[in-house]
VMD Tcl script that draws the C-alpha trace (Angstrom):
set ca {
  {-0.01 0.05 -0.02}
  {2.88 2.35 0.84}
  {4.44 1.72 -2.64}
  {1.15 2.42 -4.36}
  {0.69 5.57 -2.41}
  {4.21 6.77 -3.36}
  {3.46 6.15 -7.00}
  {0.24 8.10 -6.78}
  {2.02 11.00 -5.13}
  {4.75 10.92 -7.81}
  {2.17 11.01 -10.52}
  {0.43 13.91 -8.94}
  {3.63 15.91 -9.08}
  {3.96 15.36 -12.90}
  {2.94 18.37 -14.99}
  {-0.19 18.11 -17.11}
  {1.65 19.15 -20.30}
  {5.24 19.18 -21.44}
  {7.01 20.44 -24.54}
  {9.94 18.72 -26.27}
  {12.94 20.33 -27.94}
  {11.08 20.84 -31.24}
  {8.25 22.72 -29.57}
  {5.75 19.82 -29.79}
  {3.40 19.73 -26.83}
  {2.39 16.55 -24.98}
  {-0.50 16.01 -22.54}
  {-0.51 13.59 -19.61}
  {-2.94 10.75 -20.17}
  {-2.91 8.26 -17.26}
  {0.73 7.41 -16.74}
  {1.92 8.45 -20.28}
  {2.35 11.59 -22.28}
  {0.61 11.68 -25.67}
  {1.02 14.29 -28.42}
  {-1.46 17.15 -28.35}
  {-3.34 17.16 -31.66}
  {-4.72 20.33 -33.12}
  {-8.30 19.98 -34.49}
  {-8.48 20.30 -38.27}
  {-11.40 20.25 -40.77}
  {-12.07 17.03 -42.62}
  {-10.39 16.59 -45.96}
  {-12.50 17.77 -48.83}
  {-12.86 14.93 -51.46}
  {-13.31 15.82 -55.13}
  {-12.96 13.94 -58.44}
  {-11.46 16.45 -60.86}
  {-8.36 18.62 -61.27}
  {-10.70 21.50 -62.05}
  {-11.92 21.35 -58.43}
  {-8.36 21.90 -57.24}
  {-8.02 24.90 -59.51}
  {-11.36 26.32 -58.28}
  {-10.42 25.76 -54.61}
  {-7.13 27.57 -54.93}
  {-8.75 30.42 -56.79}
  {-11.71 30.94 -54.46}
  {-10.68 29.79 -51.00}
  {-8.44 32.31 -49.26}
  {-7.78 30.48 -46.01}
  {-5.11 29.30 -45.26}
  {-2.77 31.66 -47.06}
  {-1.13 30.30 -50.26}
  {2.35 30.59 -48.85}
  {1.95 27.42 -46.82}
  {0.25 25.23 -49.45}
  {1.69 22.58 -51.74}
  {0.35 19.87 -54.05}
  {1.44 16.25 -53.97}
  {0.65 14.04 -56.99}
  {0.47 10.70 -55.16}
  {-0.10 8.57 -58.26}
  {-1.78 8.68 -61.65}
  {-5.29 9.17 -60.15}
  {-4.73 10.92 -56.80}
  {-3.65 14.49 -56.06}
  {-3.61 16.00 -52.50}
  {-3.42 19.62 -51.38}
  {-1.63 20.08 -48.08}
  {-1.76 23.12 -45.80}
  {1.01 24.66 -43.73}
  {2.37 22.97 -40.56}
  {0.02 23.37 -37.58}
  {2.74 24.23 -35.06}
  {6.48 24.84 -34.87}
  {7.28 21.23 -34.23}
  {6.61 20.50 -37.87}
  {4.89 17.26 -37.08}
  {1.38 17.87 -38.33}
  {0.34 19.09 -41.73}
  {-3.34 18.91 -42.70}
  {-4.59 17.51 -45.99}
  {-7.09 20.11 -47.09}
  {-8.30 18.52 -50.32}
  {-7.91 15.21 -52.16}
  {-8.79 14.73 -55.80}
  {-9.30 11.11 -56.74}
  {-10.59 9.62 -59.95}
  {-11.45 6.00 -60.76}
  {-9.28 3.91 -63.15}
  {-12.15 3.07 -65.55}
  {-10.24 0.54 -67.62}
  {-8.96 -1.29 -64.58}
  {-12.24 -1.19 -62.66}
  {-14.14 -2.68 -65.56}
  {-11.79 -5.64 -65.70}
  {-10.42 -5.18 -69.20}
  {-6.84 -5.84 -67.96}
  {-7.50 -8.38 -65.22}
  {-9.56 -11.07 -67.03}
  {-10.28 -12.49 -70.46}
  {-13.61 -11.21 -71.96}
  {-16.08 -12.68 -74.34}
  {-16.50 -11.10 -77.77}
  {-19.39 -8.80 -76.95}
  {-17.91 -7.49 -73.72}
  {-14.51 -6.94 -75.40}
  {-15.96 -5.01 -78.32}
  {-18.02 -2.78 -76.01}
  {-14.90 -2.07 -73.93}
  {-12.95 -0.91 -77.00}
  {-15.59 1.80 -77.51}
  {-16.12 2.85 -73.89}
  {-12.76 2.43 -72.11}
  {-10.29 3.84 -74.67}
  {-9.60 7.09 -76.36}
  {-10.52 6.69 -80.03}
  {-7.18 7.30 -81.73}
  {-5.32 6.19 -84.85}
  {-2.22 4.90 -82.98}
  {-0.42 1.97 -84.57}
  {2.45 0.04 -83.02}
  {5.06 -1.56 -85.31}
  {2.79 -1.92 -88.26}
  {2.89 -0.47 -91.85}
  {1.27 2.96 -92.24}
  {-1.51 1.52 -94.42}
  {-2.60 -0.97 -91.72}
  {-5.70 -0.19 -89.64}
  {-5.11 1.47 -86.24}
  {-4.57 -0.91 -83.35}
  {-7.89 -0.14 -81.67}
  {-9.82 -0.66 -84.89}
  {-7.83 -3.83 -85.46}
  {-8.90 -5.21 -82.04}
  {-12.55 -4.65 -82.86}
  {-12.10 -6.28 -86.29}
  {-10.50 -9.37 -84.76}
  {-13.06 -9.60 -82.00}
  {-15.99 -9.41 -84.31}
  {-14.68 -11.80 -86.98}
  {-13.23 -14.74 -85.01}
  {-15.16 -17.99 -85.61}
  {-16.66 -20.37 -83.15}
  {-14.63 -23.37 -81.87}
  {-16.30 -25.66 -84.43}
  {-14.39 -23.93 -87.23}
  {-11.73 -21.95 -85.40}
  {-8.06 -22.76 -85.58}
  {-6.13 -20.93 -82.87}
  {-2.43 -21.55 -82.95}
  {-0.09 -20.37 -80.22}
  {3.70 -20.93 -80.03}
  {4.09 -18.88 -76.86}
  {5.26 -15.76 -78.75}
  {2.71 -15.26 -81.50}
  {-0.78 -16.46 -82.23}
  {-2.76 -17.04 -85.40}
  {-6.54 -17.57 -85.61}
  {-9.13 -18.42 -88.20}
  {-11.41 -15.43 -88.95}
  {-14.40 -14.80 -91.12}
  {-13.40 -13.10 -94.40}
  {-15.88 -10.47 -95.38}
  {-19.19 -9.53 -93.77}
  {-21.42 -12.14 -95.47}
  {-19.24 -14.82 -97.11}
  {-17.98 -16.36 -93.85}
  {-14.98 -17.66 -95.78}
  {-12.32 -18.69 -93.19}
  {-8.93 -17.06 -93.48}
  {-5.97 -17.70 -91.17}
  {-4.35 -14.41 -89.95}
  {-1.51 -13.66 -87.64}
  {-2.49 -11.75 -84.47}
  {-0.57 -8.58 -83.67}
  {1.17 -9.52 -80.38}
  {1.63 -5.92 -79.16}
  {-0.82 -3.08 -79.60}
  {-0.76 0.58 -78.48}
  {-3.84 1.93 -76.77}
  {-4.88 4.95 -74.70}
  {-7.15 3.68 -71.87}
  {-9.13 6.07 -69.61}
  {-7.28 5.69 -66.34}
  {-6.81 9.18 -64.96}
  {-8.40 12.56 -64.73}
  {-10.47 13.59 -67.70}
  {-8.68 16.95 -67.93}
  {-5.52 15.04 -68.89}
  {-5.38 13.32 -72.29}
  {-4.95 9.51 -71.94}
  {-1.26 8.46 -72.54}
  {-0.19 5.63 -74.72}
  {0.40 2.18 -73.26}
  {1.67 -1.05 -74.80}
  {-0.46 -4.19 -74.44}
  {-0.07 -7.84 -75.30}
  {-3.22 -9.01 -77.17}
  {-4.10 -12.67 -76.47}
  {-6.82 -15.11 -77.27}
  {-7.74 -18.20 -75.25}
  {-9.71 -21.16 -76.63}
  {-12.98 -22.37 -75.09}
  {-14.76 -25.66 -75.94}
  {-17.45 -25.12 -78.60}
  {-17.39 -21.35 -78.11}
  {-15.50 -18.42 -79.60}
  {-12.19 -17.62 -77.86}
  {-12.00 -15.12 -75.04}
  {-9.86 -12.03 -75.56}
  {-7.45 -10.33 -73.13}
  {-5.11 -7.33 -72.96}
  {-2.02 -7.55 -70.74}
  {0.18 -4.54 -69.85}
  {3.47 -4.74 -71.78}
  {5.35 -1.48 -70.98}
  {6.48 -2.03 -67.44}
  {4.17 0.66 -66.06}
  {5.90 3.47 -67.98}
  {2.43 4.96 -68.67}
  {2.08 5.76 -64.93}
  {5.10 8.07 -64.99}
  {3.86 9.70 -68.22}
  {0.43 10.27 -66.70}
  {1.87 11.86 -63.53}
  {3.92 14.18 -65.70}
  {0.84 15.08 -67.70}
  {-1.04 15.92 -64.45}
  {1.83 18.13 -63.29}
  {1.96 19.93 -66.64}
  {-1.80 20.55 -66.48}
  {-1.65 21.97 -62.96}
  {1.43 24.08 -63.69}
  {-0.28 25.59 -66.70}
  {-3.81 26.15 -65.26}
  {-3.35 27.15 -61.66}
  {-3.92 30.87 -61.12}
  {-1.58 31.05 -58.08}
  {1.89 29.76 -57.59}
  {1.77 26.55 -55.56}
  {4.68 24.07 -55.30}
  {3.93 20.73 -56.92}
  {5.62 17.45 -55.86}
  {5.30 14.58 -58.36}
}
mol new
graphics top color blue
foreach p $ca { graphics top sphere $p radius 0.5 }
foreach p [lrange $ca 0 end-1] q [lrange $ca 1 end] { graphics top cylinder $p $q radius 0.2 }
display resetview
């Protein structure tokens, strides 16, 4: 009992708050000191880069001198305010812009799709461009080529899908009404511009491996696999920074 009493007296002598060498304040909670946190407003969540531009133009508190933007990745940008105290331990996130990766969320790169789903995806999940990868100038653009292949492959009863691990060839219908089978070589790599980031930024090119997979008595499924090592992510981040640098009406540091 005496020992417990001494501990109680010792605790009573301890100050309610202390400050470390950096100026950070701590409050006594029970037998331990915990950092004193300064109340901050909740982070404002938006989905566009335009909202960041509008916020910086119209919101005057806090002062611009303490703000900076952090491009976290190809679909997330955060606006941070100044440090809350002289200990430089707390910096509030005032606004976060986050946009969905439409192509990824719809499963175009994570699973093989049937013909109908694949064709719809080529219209809804990609920028309609004339990009061609490693093909003669007179060849159809890669995106149009994918639609052509997806809509002309035959069913399993008459298809002949050959795969040596590097390239594939498949039997397709020749013409729109003749249904004359013709064996063609599949382009192993195509260049596409999927919708994966903010709409204010033009989709960047990415390389994809185009593959088909046989199914018993049904047309093959089709799949796109990333083939550029994620280089498109860096290009997209650069495009976001360029957009913000050009369009912001006040000077705010940008970390990318």
